[in-house]
C-alpha positions in Angstrom: 28.3 -13.7 -9.5 24.9 -14.5 -7.9 22.0 -14.9 -10.3 18.5 -13.6 -9.5 15.6 -15.9 -9.9 12.4 -14.2 -11.0 9.1 -15.3 -9.6 6.2 -16.1 -12.0 4.7 -12.6 -11.6 7.9 -10.9 -12.5 8.4 -13.1 -15.5 4.8 -12.4 -16.7 5.3 -8.7 -16.3 8.6 -8.8 -18.3 6.9 -10.7 -21.1 3.9 -8.3 -20.9 6.1 -5.2 -21.2 8.2 -6.8 -24.0 5.2 -6.2 -26.2 4.5 -2.6 -27.1 5.7 -0.6 -24.1 4.6 2.9 -25.0 3.9 5.7 -22.5 0.2 5.6 -22.8 0.1 1.9 -22.0 2.3 2.5 -19.0 0.0 5.2 -17.8 -3.0 2.9 -18.1 -1.2 0.1 -16.3 -0.3 2.4 -13.4 -3.9 3.5 -13.0 -5.1 -0.2 -13.0 -2.4 -1.2 -10.5 -3.2 1.8 -8.2 -6.9 1.0 -8.3 -6.1 -2.7 -7.4 -3.9 -1.5 -4.4 -6.6 0.9 -3.2 -9.2 -1.9 -3.3 -6.9 -4.2 -1.3 -6.2 -1.5 1.3 -9.9 -0.7 1.6 -10.8 -4.4 2.0 -8.1 -4.8 4.7 -9.3 -1.6 6.5 -12.9 -2.9 6.5 -11.8 -6.3 7.7 -9.8 -4.8 10.6 -12.7 -2.4 11.4 -15.0 -5.4 11.9 -12.4 -7.6 13.6 -11.4 -4.9 16.1 -15.1 -4.0 16.6 -14.3 -0.3 15.8 -16.8 2.5 15.9 -16.7 6.2 14.7 -16.3 7.2 18.3 -13.3 5.0 18.8 -11.7 6.4 15.7 -12.3 10.0 16.8 -10.7 9.1 20.2 -7.6 7.6 18.4 -7.3 10.6 16.1 -7.5 13.1 18.9 -5.1 11.3 21.3 -1.7 13.0 21.8 0.9 10.3 21.7 4.1 12.4 21.1 6.8 12.4 23.6 7.4 15.8 25.1 10.5 17.6 23.9 13.5 17.3 26.2 16.5 19.4 25.1 18.8 17.1 27.1 17.9 14.0 25.1 20.3 13.9 22.2 
């Protein structure tokens, strides 16, 4: 049987949850985690926007570009 080695983050989370794991605490933790992820995604989006020299006009063009392959009933 293969054993799984937990990384330091996983170990910390297990220790954290070992203490008082009620539903309200879980809800609060989920909110904190989601806010953290939203912040990271926003930072990465801003970084890419600057790195790729994007503009509102370029974004509109991308959003309005039709990239789907036309339907072909013979492609199965």
